[in-house]
Phi, psi and omega in degrees: 000354185254012181297129187298324183292350181261014179262090182302145175089344185298320183290324185267006188269001180095174186256030181296142178295161185292346186050223179247022184278065177262166178302316182298315182292324177298316179296320178297316181296322178294321177298319179295318181297318185276327193240346181287125181288342182281119185295327179294319178296320177300314182296319178297317180298318181296318180297316181296318181295325177295321176294321180298317180298327183275347186284157174301330182294343181301329178299332182272307187286337182302312182296323181292326180291344180272001182302149183299336183277359180271154178283158184304323180300321181286318177299320180299318179296320178299316179295320179296320179297319177299317179299316181297317181297318183288316187282328185254339185234038183302323183295343179283346187269121176296143184298330181287356179254001180303310185295321179298315181295319179299314181298318180298318181295319177300317180299314181294318180297319178299318181294319183276359177302331178248020180243215183294127183291323182291327178288318178304313181301317183293322178293322177298319178297321179296315179293323177300317180297320177298315180299315181296325180286333182267339181285151350270347190285304186284340179213076189294328182243050187303312185291316179299320178297319179300314180298315182296314183297322183278349177265359181299136186282340185276009181288144178288347183270144179296160188299321180293319178298316178296319181298314181294322179295318178298315180297323177297316179297316180292330180288317185282342183299307177296326179296319179294323177299317183298326184256003185291159180261026181297142173301157187301318182294324178290322182299320180295318179297315183293320178301315179299318180296317179295322180299322177290319185291342180297343175296338177270346186262309190298318178300321178297315180297318179300314181301313183293323184285328184269347179289121179300333183279350181294125178294159184303321182296324179290314182296322178296319179294325177299314181297320179293322179295315177301315179302323180289318184289325183294341179284357173272015180060048174291137180308133186300326182294333177287345183261358190308309185297319180291322178296317179297319178295324179293322176299318179297324182290346179297341180283345180266115185301328181289333183259358190302307184299316181294323179295315180302312183300316181295314182296314182298316179296320180294315182292328189274002178301136180303328185276351189296334184294346178288340187256070187297321181299320177293319179299319180295328177290335182283332184302311179299326179296318180291315180298331179292350180270001188296321179295318179296322179296311181297321179297318180297317180297317180299323183271001182070025180274088187291328182295316180292314180297322180297315182295314180295321177298319179302319181294312181299316181292321179301317179291313183292315187289320184280338190227023183298320181296313181297321182283325175296328180297335180275077189302325183291344179254024187299329183290322180291324178291322177298323177297321177295318178300318180293327176294320177293325176299319177300320179294322178297320184265019183307133185299152178111167179259124175289137000258018188275309183259347178205150181230018190261321191301328183295336181295337191270345192298319181296328178304318184293327173298309186299313180300315180298314179302317183292320178296315184285351180270350180288160173297160192308315186295313181291323179298319181299320180296312183289329175299319181297322181285318193259346175302314177300326179297318182288328173295320176297319179302317179301314179300316181296315182295320180291329175292318180292333181282349184294140175290152172287181177296156180304322182295313181294317181298329180295337180271351181290146175282164179297327179292319178294320178295321179292319177297321178294321178298314180296320178300318178294325176297318178297320176297317179302315179297321180295316179298318179301319182290320181297333179304328180298329181274320189262335175065208187300334180298330179295316179297319179298319180299314180294318182296317179299316181296317181294318179300314179297321182295320184276342183250347183280138177256000184280317184262148176294141183292134178236112179294331181295319181293316178300313182299318182295318178296317176297321180298322177297315176302310183300318181303319182282315185293337181294329185236343181257142178286106181258014185299335182257008180286134182276358181261347183296319177303319178295321179296315178300325178290330181282328188306313180296344181275352183286130178277105186263105179233018188215139184297315182298318179294316180300318177302313183292323174302314180299310183296327178293316177299317178300319180294337181262013185296324178293321178297319179299325179296327178274347181226063189300340181297339183271354184302320184293345179287329188243336184302319178301326178296318182293315181295323177295318182293334180303332182278358182255111182300335179289341179253022188305304185295312185292319183289317182291316181294326179291317177299320179299317179297316180296316181294328179285313187279327189248020192301327183287345180254005185264349181312320179298336183257358190302313184301317181293316180298314181297317182298313180296318181296315178303317183299313182289330177292317180293325180280355178054047181286327188255157175287168187306312185297322178290327175299321179293318177299320182297319176296322177297319178301315181293327176299313176300315182300311184293333182302333185266001181268167173291154185304318181298318179295321179299310183298321180296314180292322179298319182300311183290329184286315188257350180306314180302324181287322179296317178299318179295321180294321177300319179294316181295327181295336180277340186279157175289133182304132173208165187302322184289317179286339174297315179300319180295318180297312181298322179296312181296316179297324177295318177301315181296315183294324178289326175296317183284343178297326187245354181278098190229089184288342178270355173060043178299327188275349181296143175289164188301312184297315181297319184291328178292319187272324195244345193296138177283162177300141178293125184291147175270159177090181184295147178290137181305323180295318179297320179303313181293316181299320179295325180291325185259005186299315181296322179297318179297319177299322180295317177299315181299320183302329180269338187240021187297334180269007179254111186300325184292317179292316179300318179297320179294322177295311182298326181298323179303311184285322182296316180291326177294318179298315182298323183279315188276333184053238185298333181296344181281353189312317183301339183272349191300310184301311184290327178291320178298318180297315180295318180297320179300314180296316179302310187289328178292325183283301178222100182297131179221151187299322183296327177293323177296317180299319179293320177300317180300317178300314181298315180297316183300320187269325190247348187295338182274356182258117185307324183298332184254006187294316185304307181294325179294317181296315181299317180295317182298315180296317182296313181298318179297314181298313181297318182294317178298319178300318178300316180298317180297317179296321179297318179295318180295318180296321180292321181298327181295339182258001180281123181293141180280000000 
């Protein structure tokens, strides 16, 4: 194996010196890579070995590393080096050495057929790469030749070993094609050639799979090989016999996973929908798995139920349009749909007792899209067939969305709870989508069920069932306009009757009220039915996100109808803020909610509420401004500044943010006199300057200060004008002393809004010139500093 004339590529590889890429040094480096405890030495060895694989000397040492006396790790490196040389440096190999290289690889693969499997695979990948580079001109019948050579009776390897080696080679060939670096024009030629060559592969695979004498290891390899080849978009009709054999193999537990993979890959080919007759033959095969599926579910065999579900969904999801088009076969397709429905409703809680139902959700989107894409007459027929199916789907999904018992849920890990949360979001999205098919009848259906549940004395009360029905309502109301639904008034009336003794139920009640906030704006008489629930929930830290976000939605959508409740809302909000019940982000949302609320009040009322709301924070800030800077008081300062900026983000007495229709119908008269936000900013301006003087070198504090003014400018627009001169002066001093990005962002906002108004031009111009000058000086200093380090 070490004859120099048999080292392909040596002549064409250039005259680079051998460096230290000898067999001995490669072995030393491999020993260092595998066994040296020092990570730096490992990294150095790995880098050196990568250079060795790319070197011309790799043609020589690779074959030597494959000698029988070497350990598998060393042999594996030799095989990998050969693959790299063939796949990346093909142009270095003289054409007269192709046959020699091919013969050597066949010899090595035959030898390793009864040796190390990882080395065998790598050698097969190397020969596959060689075949792809030679096809179709230099090696037109590559695959047929491989089959013939490995079936030769005079081989020293036993027939099973040869068979497994051949199957490994045939398996890696399409995989190598998918990842090869062939130019696009070559890839197209090779793909065509491989499509023809599958005629030499599939009969062999069928024979091996159907032979009763074939051992399990061979049949499993056959299935993997078939799975690999179908990804080359082999015509589905050419796969019929193998697919049927794979279905039969599903009864063998050892072959089950490989069979599923092969069937799913075959069915999922993009081109498969052209072969409708073959697809129709597959439906009975899939339906024939129903007993095995039910048995698996009964026995808690999640792997088997998961695999069968994958097959059913692959057929339904990829080909629903093609199968729906076959109107005369509507009953068999409906049977497949019902089988997928069984998979959706598989007993147990996802992801703890089952992991299958989530696979089906995309199918229901696809089926609905395909039904609604038909012309009116055909669509009407399918709507009649499938509307009951989709109503059943809603029931199944809401059952799957139900929480387990409190006791059981307490044993779930945090990861399982998070997966269940995401699963419920997917269900929510599906319900929202299904509304397009079922329309208002879906809301009526949910409302009737909820009404019966809350008023019936016959059945024991289930908070999980109540929560799931509300969750269904919320899912739809969040994105669909339910303002004209005749069941929402009844739902709002039912909500106060719900016995809330559970955090999950309380959360969903809050989110449902939030989702109906636009409807409440059109029906303000109902606000008093639900607002007390929201204000009560504000005091519960476990309901922090749901209660605060719901109050924010109500204050945004219903602000013109909230003045009678304003005093109560402000009082409750102040109380929870002072008690520090909520985390920082929820405190910020709460301030935004109060900003929306105050926007609809008279100016005197706004100022009065602002005074009581922010006075405690201003007093705290005054105290903090006197203290020596340290990490704890920095957090308190940033928090207070954040509260103020979030309040000013939404406090808009001029109603700039209202949409046109709303502003025409509902807007209050624009108040005369100074804007309340400007009044407050002017009052605290000196205090903010004092804070800045101590914290000017801290980017976080500076950013928090700038955010107050930036958000106020964005909200108030022209109303911010009285603050422009003093803010420009402060910004100029800040940026001249310690330039920071947040000051630049605020300057940009001021320039954007006020630079076109002559009255504000002088302070804006002065600030712009100063900021530009300071920034240019910084760049110049940076260039000079960099130049000092440039070697001459």
